[in-house]
C-alpha positions in Angstrom: 67.5 46.4 91.8 65.7 43.6 89.5 66.5 44.2 86.1 64.3 46.1 83.4 62.6 43.0 81.0 60.2 44.6 78.3 58.4 41.2 78.0 57.4 41.5 81.5 56.3 44.8 81.5 54.1 44.2 77.9 52.2 40.7 79.6 49.3 42.6 81.2 48.6 44.5 78.2 48.6 41.4 76.0 46.3 39.6 78.3 43.9 42.4 77.8 44.1 42.4 73.9 43.4 38.3 74.1 40.3 39.1 76.1 38.9 42.2 74.2 39.8 39.9 71.0 37.5 37.1 72.8 34.7 39.5 73.4 34.2 40.7 70.1 34.2 37.2 68.5 31.4 36.3 71.1 30.0 39.3 70.2 30.0 38.5 66.0 29.0 35.1 66.6 25.9 36.3 68.4 25.0 38.3 65.8 25.5 36.4 63.2 22.9 33.7 65.2 20.3 36.6 65.5 20.6 37.6 62.1 19.9 33.4 60.9 17.4 33.1 63.3 15.3 35.6 61.8 16.3 34.6 58.3 14.4 31.2 59.1 11.6 32.8 60.8 10.7 34.5 57.4 7.7 32.9 54.9 9.2 31.2 51.9 8.6 33.0 48.7 5.7 31.3 47.0 6.8 29.4 43.4 6.0 31.2 40.2 2.8 29.8 38.5 3.1 27.3 35.8 2.3 28.5 32.2 -0.1 26.0 30.6 -2.9 26.1 27.8 -6.2 24.8 28.4 -9.0 23.2 26.4 -12.6 23.7 27.4 -15.0 20.7 27.5 -18.3 20.7 24.9 -21.6 19.0 25.0 -21.7 17.6 21.3 -22.9 15.1 19.2 -19.8 13.0 18.6 -19.2 10.3 15.8 -17.9 7.0 16.7 -15.5 6.1 14.0 -13.6 3.3 12.6 -10.1 4.2 11.3 -8.2 1.8 8.6 -6.2 1.9 5.4 -8.0 1.5 1.8 -6.9 1.5 -1.6 -8.9 2.9 -4.2 -10.5 0.6 -7.2 -12.4 1.2 -10.3 -15.7 -0.4 -10.4 -14.7 -1.0 -14.2 -11.1 -1.2 -15.7 -10.4 -2.5 -18.8 -7.8 -2.9 -21.2 -8.3 -2.5 -24.6 -7.2 -5.1 -26.9 -8.4 -5.7 -30.8 -10.0 -8.7 -31.7 -8.4 -9.6 -35.0 -4.4 -8.9 -36.4 -4.2 -6.0 -38.7 -2.8 -3.0 -39.2 -3.5 0.3 -36.5 -4.5 2.8 -39.1 -5.6 5.7 -36.7 -6.2 6.7 -33.2 -9.4 8.7 -33.0 -8.6 9.5 -29.1 -6.0 11.0 -27.0 -4.2 9.6 -23.7 -6.6 11.0 -20.7 -9.9 11.7 -22.4 -12.6 10.7 -21.1 -15.1 8.8 -23.4 -18.5 7.6 -23.5 -19.6 3.9 -23.9 -19.7 2.8 -27.9 -17.2 5.8 -28.7 -14.8 4.9 -31.6 -11.5 4.8 -30.3 -9.1 3.7 -33.2 -9.9 1.9 -36.9 -7.9 -1.1 -38.1 -7.0 -1.5 -41.7 -10.3 -3.1 -43.0 -9.8 -4.2 -46.9 -8.5 -7.7 -46.1 -11.9 -8.3 -45.0 -13.8 -5.9 -47.1 -12.5 -8.3 -49.8 -13.3 -11.5 -47.8 -16.7 -9.6 -47.3 -17.6 -9.4 -51.1 -16.3 -12.9 -52.2 -19.2 -14.1 -49.5 -21.6 -12.4 -51.0 -20.8 -13.5 -54.4 -20.6 -17.2 -53.7 -24.5 -16.4 -51.8 -25.5 -14.6 -55.2 -24.3 -17.4 -57.5 -25.6 -20.3 -54.9 -29.4 -18.3 -55.0 -28.8 -18.7 -58.5 -28.6 -22.6 -58.7 -31.6 -22.6 -55.9 -34.1 -20.5 -57.9 -33.0 -22.9 -61.2 -33.5 -26.2 -59.1 -36.8 -24.7 -57.8 -38.1 -24.6 -61.2 -36.9 -27.9 -62.3 -38.4 -29.1 -59.0 -42.2 -27.5 -60.2 -41.5 -28.8 -63.7 -41.1 -32.8 -62.0 -44.1 -32.3 -60.0 -46.3 -31.4 -63.2 -44.5 -34.6 -64.9 -45.7 -36.8 -62.0 -48.7 -36.2 -62.2 -49.0 -37.5 -65.8 -46.6 -40.4 -65.1 -44.4 -38.7 -67.3 -41.2 -39.8 -65.4 -40.6 -41.9 -62.5 -41.1 -41.3 -58.6 -37.1 -41.5 -58.1 -36.5 -38.5 -60.3 -38.6 -36.2 -58.3 -37.1 -37.2 -55.1 -34.1 -36.3 -56.4 -34.7 -33.0 -57.6 -36.2 -32.3 -54.1 -33.0 -32.9 -52.4 -31.1 -31.2 -54.8 -33.1 -27.9 -53.6 -32.5 -28.8 -50.1 -29.4 -29.0 -50.5 -28.7 -25.5 -52.1 -31.0 -24.1 -49.8 -28.7 -25.0 -46.9 -25.9 -24.3 -48.4 -27.3 -20.6 -48.9 -28.2 -20.3 -45.4 -24.3 -21.3 -45.1 -23.6 -18.6 -47.4 -25.6 -16.2 -45.7 -23.8 -17.3 -41.8 -20.7 -16.7 -43.8 -21.4 -13.3 -44.6 -22.7 -12.2 -41.2 -19.4 -13.5 -39.5 -17.6 -11.3 -42.7 -19.5 -8.3 -41.4 -18.6 -9.4 -37.5 -15.2 -9.9 -38.2 -14.9 -6.5 -40.2 -17.1 -4.8 -37.2 -14.0 -5.5 -35.3 -11.6 -3.5 -37.6 -13.4 -0.2 -35.4 -12.6 -0.5 -32.1 -15.0 1.0 -29.6 -14.7 1.7 -25.7 -16.9 -0.9 -23.8 -17.4 1.3 -21.0 -17.5 5.2 -20.4 -14.3 6.4 -18.2 -10.9 8.1 -19.1 -8.8 6.8 -21.2 -4.6 5.8 -20.2 -1.4 5.6 -21.8 -1.5 4.5 -25.2 0.9 1.1 -25.7 0.9 1.5 -29.5 1.2 4.2 -32.4 -0.4 4.3 -35.5 0.5 2.1 -38.2 1.9 -0.6 -35.7 0.7 -4.0 -35.9 -1.4 -5.1 -33.6 -2.4 -9.1 -33.0 -5.2 -10.4 -30.4 -2.3 -12.0 -28.1 -0.8 -8.8 -27.3 -0.9 -8.3 -23.8 -1.2 -4.9 -23.1 -3.6 -4.2 -25.7 -3.7 -0.7 -27.2 -4.9 1.0 -23.8 -7.1 1.3 -21.0 -10.3 2.8 -20.2 -11.3 3.3 -16.4 -14.3 4.6 -14.9 -13.5 7.0 -12.5 -16.9 7.8 -11.1 -18.4 6.2 -9.2 -15.2 4.6 -7.5 -14.5 2.3 -4.5 -12.2 2.1 -1.6 -11.4 -1.4 -0.5 -10.3 -1.5 3.1 -10.1 -4.4 5.8 -11.6 -4.7 9.3 -10.8 -7.0 11.9 -13.3 -9.8 12.4 -14.3 -8.4 15.7 -16.1 -5.6 14.0 -18.0 -8.2 12.1 -21.5 -7.1 13.6 -21.3 -4.1 13.7 -20.5 -4.2 9.7 -23.5 -6.8 9.4 -25.9 -4.0 11.1 -24.4 -1.4 9.1 -24.8 -2.8 5.8 -28.3 -4.7 6.6 -30.0 -1.0 7.9 -31.9 1.3 5.3 -29.3 3.8 5.3 -25.8 3.5 4.2 -23.3 4.4 6.2 -21.4 7.1 5.9 -17.4 6.9 5.0 -14.4 9.1 4.7 -11.6 9.1 2.8 -9.1 11.4 3.5 -5.0 11.5 2.5 -2.6 9.3 4.2 0.2 12.0 4.2 -1.7 15.0 5.5 -5.0 13.7 6.7 -6.4 16.3 4.4 -10.2 15.2 3.8 -10.8 13.9 0.3 -14.3 12.2 -0.6 -17.5 11.6 1.4 -18.8 8.1 0.5 -21.1 5.3 1.4 -20.8 1.7 2.9 -21.6 -0.8 0.2 -20.7 -4.7 0.7 -18.7 -6.6 2.9 -16.6 -9.4 1.9 -18.5 -13.2 2.4 -15.7 -14.8 4.1 -13.0 -13.6 7.0 -8.8 -13.9 5.4 -7.5 -16.9 6.7 -4.4 -15.5 7.1 -5.3 -12.1 8.7 -8.6 -12.8 10.3 -9.9 -9.5 8.8 -12.7 -9.1 6.4 -12.9 -7.2 3.1 -15.0 -3.9 3.1 -15.9 -1.9 0.2 -17.0 1.6 0.2 -18.5 3.8 -2.7 -17.5 7.0 -3.7 -19.4 9.8 -6.1 -15.9 11.0 -7.0 -17.3 13.2 -9.6 -14.5 15.7 -9.1 -11.3 13.1 -9.7 -10.7 13.5 -6.1 -9.7 9.6 -6.2 -7.4 8.0 -8.2 -7.1 4.2 -9.3 -4.6 2.5 -7.1 -4.5 5.6 -4.3 -3.7 4.4 -0.9 -5.9 6.4 1.5 -7.3 6.6 5.1 -10.8 5.2 6.0 -12.9 6.2 8.2 -16.3 4.5 8.8 -19.0 5.9 11.2 -20.0 2.9 13.2 -22.2 4.8 15.4 -23.3 8.4 17.3 -22.7 9.7 20.4 -25.1 12.3 21.3 -24.6 15.0 23.7 -21.3 13.5 24.5 -18.7 15.4 26.4 -16.0 15.8 24.0 -12.4 17.9 24.8 -9.1 17.2 22.6 -6.8 14.3 23.3 -4.2 15.8 24.8 -5.9 16.4 28.1 -5.8 12.9 29.0 -3.2 12.2 31.4 -2.3 8.5 32.9 -1.4 7.7 36.4 -0.9 4.4 38.3 -2.5 1.5 36.6 -3.1 3.4 33.6 -6.0 5.1 35.1 -7.0 7.9 33.4 -7.1 11.7 35.1 -7.3 15.3 33.9 -5.8 18.7 35.6 -8.9 20.8 35.7 -8.7 24.6 36.1 -10.1 26.2 39.0 -11.6 29.9 39.4 -8.8 30.6 41.3 -6.2 29.4 39.0 -4.8 26.4 40.5 -5.7 23.1 39.4 -7.4 19.6 40.6 -6.6 16.2 40.0 -10.2 14.3 38.7 -10.2 10.7 37.6 -12.2 10.5 34.4 -13.3 7.5 32.0 -12.6 7.4 28.3 -16.2 6.5 26.8 -14.7 7.2 22.7 -11.3 8.7 21.8 -9.6 9.4 18.1 -7.0 11.7 17.1 -9.1 14.8 17.1 -11.2 14.2 20.4 -11.8 11.9 23.1 -15.3 11.5 25.1 -14.8 11.8 29.1 -17.1 11.0 31.9 -16.5 12.3 35.0 -16.4 16.2 33.5 -18.5 18.9 33.0 -19.3 21.0 30.2 -17.6 24.0 30.2 -15.0 22.7 32.3 -11.5 23.8 31.1 -8.6 21.0 31.1 -5.2 21.3 31.0 -3.8 20.4 27.3 0.0 21.7 27.4 1.9 22.0 30.5 0.9 18.7 32.6 4.5 17.5 33.3 5.1 20.5 35.9 1.6 20.3 38.0 0.1 18.5 40.9 -2.9 18.6 42.8 -3.0 22.7 44.2 -0.2 24.1 41.3 -1.1 27.4 40.8 -1.1 28.0 36.8 -1.0 30.8 34.5 -3.3 30.8 31.2 -2.2 32.9 28.2 -5.0 34.9 26.7 -5.4 34.2 23.2 -4.8 37.0 20.9 -7.8 37.3 18.2 -6.9 36.9 14.4 -7.8 40.6 13.0 -10.0 39.8 9.7 -8.7 41.3 6.1 
């Protein structure tokens, strides 16, 4: 009788267990394959719409503008200096005051000139007395010469004396006029209408003709001008604008904020082009009755060079550039998808762009273009009306 072996006895059960495990593994693999196949056959979820902002195309008249940087310059800016040396006795105006032409500004010590004028008048009176005496003698000599009582030479000498005294009297009167003019210089008057600047001297100081700074400045603020430069290529347009009957409008804006400051008109262009920069200087005039512009101020100048009537305008942000820098826009369709529309740029500035290839009322994407392509679905936020207070 053979010996009992546990290994031999369990071997059939081990085979059955291995077969069952293999069958279970095949079943699991099949189930997993079916699940993956079902997942691959399911449709992919649509991507969410891209949030964008849009701008509407408007048909309106658009002014073509040329932009430059200008400097505000007064039409007249006078440094008030004295025309004689003397002590400043009184200032009749204050700093920042608006004065009229001919208004009294300051007074100098006039006592030396008053004395010189009195002396000139006394000299005139003395010479007039001598002239009258010489004229009387001349009349007597003419009577005596008729009777041959005196020689002819005596009459001729007296005639010369009278003429000499008459010339002396004329010189005395000229001296008096000169002293009166010098005396008028002690009263300093404004040569123009304008605004008084900061004073350079105080009352009691000795002022001289050669003082470079003068007493103060008088600056005309209204009207005022702005000087700016334009490239020489703009000369035909500038000549057309200055040659017309109606001056071309010019706007001045603040350099930092872009706030409109004043509305003026083109005045004149320079007679030559700058040799160094190839630019021509241009001057515009502004009424400036409210003092919006100040001498020496830097402003942004916008010159209207033409008018596009019925132009299709939109915000500059709608414009995109593709290959070879060809412009295009994303236009919103009724189903909230976008299409790529090639356009032509007719005119562009900081506020607007005039396009060809779109229609009035089209809504163009102005923000969010970087995530778009033709056919992309978008969402446009609804603008909330601002409540009125």
